[in-house]
Chimera marker file (.cmm) of the C-alpha trace (Angstrom):
<marker_set name="trace">
<marker id="1" x="0.193" y="-0.219" z="0.089" r="1" g="1" b="0" radius="0.5"/>
<marker id="2" x="1.187" y="3.289" z="-0.866" r="1" g="1" b="0" radius="0.5"/>
<marker id="3" x="1.559" y="6.151" z="1.417" r="1" g="1" b="0" radius="0.5"/>
<marker id="4" x="0.717" y="9.917" z="0.191" r="1" g="1" b="0" radius="0.5"/>
<marker id="5" x="2.067" y="12.624" z="1.985" r="1" g="1" b="0" radius="0.5"/>
<marker id="6" x="0.302" y="16.197" z="1.279" r="1" g="1" b="0" radius="0.5"/>
<marker id="7" x="2.735" y="18.430" z="3.301" r="1" g="1" b="0" radius="0.5"/>
<marker id="8" x="0.598" y="21.881" z="3.518" r="1" g="1" b="0" radius="0.5"/>
<marker id="9" x="2.459" y="24.797" z="1.505" r="1" g="1" b="0" radius="0.5"/>
<marker id="10" x="5.114" y="26.660" z="3.105" r="1" g="1" b="0" radius="0.5"/>
<marker id="11" x="3.356" y="29.616" z="5.491" r="1" g="1" b="0" radius="0.5"/>
<marker id="12" x="4.481" y="33.193" z="5.055" r="1" g="1" b="0" radius="0.5"/>
<marker id="13" x="4.292" y="35.360" z="7.704" r="1" g="1" b="0" radius="0.5"/>
<marker id="14" x="2.884" y="38.123" z="5.074" r="1" g="1" b="0" radius="0.5"/>
<marker id="15" x="0.853" y="40.215" z="6.728" r="1" g="1" b="0" radius="0.5"/>
<marker id="16" x="-0.497" y="43.205" z="4.538" r="1" g="1" b="0" radius="0.5"/>
<marker id="17" x="-2.420" y="44.937" z="6.868" r="1" g="1" b="0" radius="0.5"/>
<marker id="18" x="0.533" y="46.633" z="8.105" r="1" g="1" b="0" radius="0.5"/>
<marker id="19" x="1.003" y="47.694" z="4.549" r="1" g="1" b="0" radius="0.5"/>
<marker id="20" x="-2.690" y="49.048" z="4.559" r="1" g="1" b="0" radius="0.5"/>
<marker id="21" x="-2.287" y="50.523" z="7.901" r="1" g="1" b="0" radius="0.5"/>
<marker id="22" x="1.569" y="52.946" z="6.441" r="1" g="1" b="0" radius="0.5"/>
<marker id="23" x="-1.290" y="54.022" z="3.714" r="1" g="1" b="0" radius="0.5"/>
<marker id="24" x="-3.638" y="55.245" z="5.827" r="1" g="1" b="0" radius="0.5"/>
<marker id="25" x="-1.399" y="56.930" z="8.154" r="1" g="1" b="0" radius="0.5"/>
<marker id="26" x="0.306" y="58.748" z="5.503" r="1" g="1" b="0" radius="0.5"/>
<marker id="27" x="-2.721" y="59.650" z="3.891" r="1" g="1" b="0" radius="0.5"/>
<marker id="28" x="-3.998" y="60.977" z="7.287" r="1" g="1" b="0" radius="0.5"/>
<marker id="29" x="-0.413" y="62.996" z="7.573" r="1" g="1" b="0" radius="0.5"/>
<marker id="30" x="-1.067" y="64.122" z="3.796" r="1" g="1" b="0" radius="0.5"/>
<marker id="31" x="-4.696" y="65.639" z="4.743" r="1" g="1" b="0" radius="0.5"/>
<marker id="32" x="-3.371" y="66.993" z="7.836" r="1" g="1" b="0" radius="0.5"/>
<marker id="33" x="-0.658" y="68.999" z="5.590" r="1" g="1" b="0" radius="0.5"/>
<marker id="34" x="-2.904" y="70.162" z="2.946" r="1" g="1" b="0" radius="0.5"/>
<marker id="35" x="-5.578" y="71.668" z="5.568" r="1" g="1" b="0" radius="0.5"/>
<marker id="36" x="-2.491" y="73.034" z="7.620" r="1" g="1" b="0" radius="0.5"/>
<marker id="37" x="-0.699" y="74.622" z="4.647" r="1" g="1" b="0" radius="0.5"/>
<marker id="38" x="-3.705" y="74.924" z="2.142" r="1" g="1" b="0" radius="0.5"/>
<marker id="39" x="-7.147" y="76.973" z="4.789" r="1" g="1" b="0" radius="0.5"/>
<marker id="40" x="-4.324" y="79.884" z="5.106" r="1" g="1" b="0" radius="0.5"/>
<marker id="41" x="-3.164" y="80.398" z="1.644" r="1" g="1" b="0" radius="0.5"/>
<marker id="42" x="-7.255" y="80.240" z="0.448" r="1" g="1" b="0" radius="0.5"/>
<marker id="43" x="-8.037" y="82.280" z="3.284" r="1" g="1" b="0" radius="0.5"/>
<marker id="44" x="-4.821" y="84.974" z="2.152" r="1" g="1" b="0" radius="0.5"/>
<marker id="45" x="-5.665" y="84.913" z="-1.378" r="1" g="1" b="0" radius="0.5"/>
<marker id="46" x="-7.703" y="87.899" z="-2.605" r="1" g="1" b="0" radius="0.5"/>
<marker id="47" x="-8.628" y="89.144" z="-5.830" r="1" g="1" b="0" radius="0.5"/>
<marker id="48" x="-5.800" y="90.400" z="-8.737" r="1" g="1" b="0" radius="0.5"/>
<marker id="49" x="-4.994" y="93.981" z="-8.171" r="1" g="1" b="0" radius="0.5"/>
<marker id="50" x="-5.373" y="95.633" z="-12.121" r="1" g="1" b="0" radius="0.5"/>
<marker id="51" x="-4.726" y="99.380" z="-11.810" r="1" g="1" b="0" radius="0.5"/>
<marker id="52" x="-6.572" y="100.907" z="-15.076" r="1" g="1" b="0" radius="0.5"/>
<marker id="53" x="-6.757" y="104.647" z="-15.158" r="1" g="1" b="0" radius="0.5"/>
<marker id="54" x="-10.017" y="106.613" z="-14.972" r="1" g="1" b="0" radius="0.5"/>
<marker id="55" x="-11.539" y="107.847" z="-18.455" r="1" g="1" b="0" radius="0.5"/>
<marker id="56" x="-11.175" y="111.888" z="-18.835" r="1" g="1" b="0" radius="0.5"/>
<marker id="57" x="-14.252" y="112.881" z="-20.685" r="1" g="1" b="0" radius="0.5"/>
<marker id="58" x="-13.962" y="116.444" z="-22.233" r="1" g="1" b="0" radius="0.5"/>
<marker id="59" x="-17.293" y="117.841" z="-22.625" r="1" g="1" b="0" radius="0.5"/>
<marker id="60" x="-17.389" y="121.535" z="-24.074" r="1" g="1" b="0" radius="0.5"/>
<marker id="61" x="-19.159" y="124.280" z="-22.789" r="1" g="1" b="0" radius="0.5"/>
<marker id="62" x="-21.143" y="125.463" z="-25.607" r="1" g="1" b="0" radius="0.5"/>
<marker id="63" x="-22.202" y="123.229" z="-28.297" r="1" g="1" b="0" radius="0.5"/>
<marker id="64" x="-23.109" y="124.663" z="-31.862" r="1" g="1" b="0" radius="0.5"/>
<marker id="65" x="-26.046" y="122.972" z="-32.987" r="1" g="1" b="0" radius="0.5"/>
<marker id="66" x="-27.480" y="125.115" z="-36.048" r="1" g="1" b="0" radius="0.5"/>
<marker id="67" x="-26.585" y="123.441" z="-39.299" r="1" g="1" b="0" radius="0.5"/>
<marker id="68" x="-25.931" y="125.422" z="-42.405" r="1" g="1" b="0" radius="0.5"/>
<marker id="69" x="-26.007" y="123.672" z="-45.529" r="1" g="1" b="0" radius="0.5"/>
<marker id="70" x="-25.042" y="125.622" z="-49.011" r="1" g="1" b="0" radius="0.5"/>
<marker id="71" x="-27.940" y="126.328" z="-51.139" r="1" g="1" b="0" radius="0.5"/>
<link id1="1" id2="2" r="1" g="1" b="0" radius="0.2"/>
<link id1="2" id2="3" r="1" g="1" b="0" radius="0.2"/>
<link id1="3" id2="4" r="1" g="1" b="0" radius="0.2"/>
<link id1="4" id2="5" r="1" g="1" b="0" radius="0.2"/>
<link id1="5" id2="6" r="1" g="1" b="0" radius="0.2"/>
<link id1="6" id2="7" r="1" g="1" b="0" radius="0.2"/>
<link id1="7" id2="8" r="1" g="1" b="0" radius="0.2"/>
<link id1="8" id2="9" r="1" g="1" b="0" radius="0.2"/>
<link id1="9" id2="10" r="1" g="1" b="0" radius="0.2"/>
<link id1="10" id2="11" r="1" g="1" b="0" radius="0.2"/>
<link id1="11" id2="12" r="1" g="1" b="0" radius="0.2"/>
<link id1="12" id2="13" r="1" g="1" b="0" radius="0.2"/>
<link id1="13" id2="14" r="1" g="1" b="0" radius="0.2"/>
<link id1="14" id2="15" r="1" g="1" b="0" radius="0.2"/>
<link id1="15" id2="16" r="1" g="1" b="0" radius="0.2"/>
<link id1="16" id2="17" r="1" g="1" b="0" radius="0.2"/>
<link id1="17" id2="18" r="1" g="1" b="0" radius="0.2"/>
<link id1="18" id2="19" r="1" g="1" b="0" radius="0.2"/>
<link id1="19" id2="20" r="1" g="1" b="0" radius="0.2"/>
<link id1="20" id2="21" r="1" g="1" b="0" radius="0.2"/>
<link id1="21" id2="22" r="1" g="1" b="0" radius="0.2"/>
<link id1="22" id2="23" r="1" g="1" b="0" radius="0.2"/>
<link id1="23" id2="24" r="1" g="1" b="0" radius="0.2"/>
<link id1="24" id2="25" r="1" g="1" b="0" radius="0.2"/>
<link id1="25" id2="26" r="1" g="1" b="0" radius="0.2"/>
<link id1="26" id2="27" r="1" g="1" b="0" radius="0.2"/>
<link id1="27" id2="28" r="1" g="1" b="0" radius="0.2"/>
<link id1="28" id2="29" r="1" g="1" b="0" radius="0.2"/>
<link id1="29" id2="30" r="1" g="1" b="0" radius="0.2"/>
<link id1="30" id2="31" r="1" g="1" b="0" radius="0.2"/>
<link id1="31" id2="32" r="1" g="1" b="0" radius="0.2"/>
<link id1="32" id2="33" r="1" g="1" b="0" radius="0.2"/>
<link id1="33" id2="34" r="1" g="1" b="0" radius="0.2"/>
<link id1="34" id2="35" r="1" g="1" b="0" radius="0.2"/>
<link id1="35" id2="36" r="1" g="1" b="0" radius="0.2"/>
<link id1="36" id2="37" r="1" g="1" b="0" radius="0.2"/>
<link id1="37" id2="38" r="1" g="1" b="0" radius="0.2"/>
<link id1="38" id2="39" r="1" g="1" b="0" radius="0.2"/>
<link id1="39" id2="40" r="1" g="1" b="0" radius="0.2"/>
<link id1="40" id2="41" r="1" g="1" b="0" radius="0.2"/>
<link id1="41" id2="42" r="1" g="1" b="0" radius="0.2"/>
<link id1="42" id2="43" r="1" g="1" b="0" radius="0.2"/>
<link id1="43" id2="44" r="1" g="1" b="0" radius="0.2"/>
<link id1="44" id2="45" r="1" g="1" b="0" radius="0.2"/>
<link id1="45" id2="46" r="1" g="1" b="0" radius="0.2"/>
<link id1="46" id2="47" r="1" g="1" b="0" radius="0.2"/>
<link id1="47" id2="48" r="1" g="1" b="0" radius="0.2"/>
<link id1="48" id2="49" r="1" g="1" b="0" radius="0.2"/>
<link id1="49" id2="50" r="1" g="1" b="0" radius="0.2"/>
<link id1="50" id2="51" r="1" g="1" b="0" radius="0.2"/>
<link id1="51" id2="52" r="1" g="1" b="0" radius="0.2"/>
<link id1="52" id2="53" r="1" g="1" b="0" radius="0.2"/>
<link id1="53" id2="54" r="1" g="1" b="0" radius="0.2"/>
<link id1="54" id2="55" r="1" g="1" b="0" radius="0.2"/>
<link id1="55" id2="56" r="1" g="1" b="0" radius="0.2"/>
<link id1="56" id2="57" r="1" g="1" b="0" radius="0.2"/>
<link id1="57" id2="58" r="1" g="1" b="0" radius="0.2"/>
<link id1="58" id2="59" r="1" g="1" b="0" radius="0.2"/>
<link id1="59" id2="60" r="1" g="1" b="0" radius="0.2"/>
<link id1="60" id2="61" r="1" g="1" b="0" radius="0.2"/>
<link id1="61" id2="62" r="1" g="1" b="0" radius="0.2"/>
<link id1="62" id2="63" r="1" g="1" b="0" radius="0.2"/>
<link id1="63" id2="64" r="1" g="1" b="0" radius="0.2"/>
<link id1="64" id2="65" r="1" g="1" b="0" radius="0.2"/>
<link id1="65" id2="66" r="1" g="1" b="0" radius="0.2"/>
<link id1="66" id2="67" r="1" g="1" b="0" radius="0.2"/>
<link id1="67" id2="68" r="1" g="1" b="0" radius="0.2"/>
<link id1="68" id2="69" r="1" g="1" b="0" radius="0.2"/>
<link id1="69" id2="70" r="1" g="1" b="0" radius="0.2"/>
<link id1="70" id2="71" r="1" g="1" b="0" radius="0.2"/>
</marker_set>
């Protein structure tokens, strides 16, 4: 009679939850840095100031409205 020995696959200690934990901590740090530097930057933003000189309008004192046509 033949004896068959099924050996289980070798187990490795690959714990994928530690990578997930590092990713979550990194994401939290990124969000905190974004809030710390981003909110004051947004608060201090102001619209661009463009200096356009005011137009000068010259209106004469008298206007001749009589139209004279040649015959």
